[in-house]
Structure formats: structure tokens, C-alpha cells
Phi, psi and omega in degrees: 000139181289145182283326181236163191285341185253116194238144173227134170264135186225121172261122186210155172260354181290151174295143179301323180301324179294320178291317178297323177298317178298313181301315180300322183275346188236344185267136176282322184257191179281157180211165180213136177247129177237128175281117185265321186200148174236135178298146181302326180270006179064017182284335179203170177222160177245121181247150169248120179246123179244148186232147175289322184243140179299324181299324179292321178297317179299314180298319179297312180298319179295317181296317182282335173292319178295317180297320180293318178297321179294320178296318179294320179296319179295320179293325180293332180287339179242106183302146176062030176242133175290157179288114181289138177070021182300135178234150169229131181240143178220141174202000000 
């Protein structure tokens, strides 16, 4: 169960510490990160991030959507390369 009412599910290869650093620097309210699942090959993890305020959830989703778009653009510039640091967020 999520600790706060506004929730995002995030599949990412990024270190959790990097995500927590972003949260510390950008959220007005409280937040909580829960590790839900780790891929068998350790290539990615699925996190549940919950927020006290809806505005923080919106800012988080926008920031990670921009980061994901940048990773895809960089990968597209180099043929046959996967998008490094690819994230997928759902809420």
C-alpha cells in the first residue's frame, strides 16, 4: 500500500539514490519510494513513488518523461544502441 495518496509506478535502470536526490531537491511535500520488483538480470527495477501533494507527482512525471525522451533521442543518434537510462512511468 502506498504511503501517500498520489502514486507513480516507475520502471528504471537508474540508481534509487539518483531518484531520491531529485525528490529531495524538487518536492514541496513528503514522498516515499518503495522497491516493488527487481529484474532477474538486474537490468532494471520497478519502484512505487508516492507523494503527499499532486503537484509533486506531476513535476516528477514531467521530469522523468523529459529524461526518458532525451535518452531515446541520444540512442537514435547512434544506430543500434538501446536508450541508456530508459524509464517508464505510469500512474
